[in-house]
N, C-alpha and C positions, 0 to 999 in steps of 0.2 A: 506295764502292767506288773504286778508283782507276783510272786510265788513262793511257796515253801515248801520245805524237806526237812523229814525227821531220821535221823540216824546215827550211826555211830561215828566219833571222829577217829580216823586210821593214820591220818598224817597232817602236820602242818609245817610249812617250810620258812625260810627266811625270808625278809623283806629284800626286795631286789630295786636297786635305785637303778629305772629304766633311763633317765634321763637328768639334768640336773633339776627338775621342777615335777619330774612324774616317778611315781614308785609304787609297785605291785607286791601283794603277798599271797601265796596260794595255800588251800588244804584240801583235804580228800574227806569224804564223808561215805559210810558203807551203809546201803539201803538194803535190809534184809525182810522178805516177804515169804508167808505161807502162802501157795496158790494151788488148789487142787491136790492139797497132801505133799506139794513139792515146794522145796526151800529156795526161792532164786533170790540173789545176792547180786546188788548192781553196786558201782563206785561212781562217784560224780566228784569232779574236781571244781572247786571255786575258786574267785579270786576276789580280793579286797583291793581297791585302789586308793590310793593318797591318805587320808585320816581315818580310813577304815580298816588301814592295816593292822592294827592294834585291838581290833575286836575278838582276834583269836585268842589274844594271850591270857584271857581267864578261864579257859577249858583246856583241859587234858587229853591226851592221847586215850580212848577208850570212853570217854565220857558222851551219854547220848544227848545230842542238842538239836535244836530246831534251828533251820538256816533259812532266812528271807533273803532272797536275791531277785535281779532283773537279769532276763536273757539278753544279751547285746549281740549283735552281729554284724558285721562289717565286709565289702568286698575288698579286695586287697590285688593290685595288679602289678607285675614287675617283669619287665623282657618279656611282654607281649603274653604272659601266662596269669591268668585269674585263678585267685584262691577266695575262699569264703571262710571266715572264721566266727566261731560263735564263741561266748563268753558267759558265765553264769557268774554275774558280779553280785557278791554277796554284801548286803548294808547292815544286817543284825542277826545278832545269835543269841539264843536262849539255851540253858542249860537246862536238861529234863534233870530233876532231883528224885531220887526213887528212896522212900523211908522205908524203915526196918519193917519186919514181917507183922503181921496182924493187922494192917490197916487195909479198909477196902479199897477196890480200885480207883474209885474217886479221891480218897485222901491220900493215896500210894504215891500219886505221878501228879506233878505240876510245874509250870515253868518259872524259871528263875531269869528276868531280863537282865543281860550283860550289858545293855548299854542304850543309848538313846538317840541313836544317830538314825536320820532319816536318809530317804533314797536318794541317790547321786542327783545332783542337779541335774537339768535337762541342758545346760549350756555348757556342761563339761566336756572338755577334748578329748577322744581317745582315739587316736589316729595310728595306734600300733598295729604293726602286721603280725600280731600273734596274741 
């Protein structure tokens, strides 16, 4: 199942080569909502893997973006201890562009696709403990 979240890009990190054949890159998005007169701010950290690590290159800190992602979870056991890990695996990003003053709400906001990647293939191996 795929999910999406719209918010402001607040951090992007360098690509990390985890093994000879596996690399990841992380970025964080700020999501602000007004609920009953209160402003609630949450932050979500996403990861991109393999060829998806470049999808964050075309956006800048402070840009409004829409992130499409999958939720992946794994169970990791070491030395008799069990840990559960959840990752938000981003596979597509769209930049939300805002036009100048005078446009209507429908005209002032639109999405510009930044890539044509599809979801991670089901046969991809993700055996990292983080």
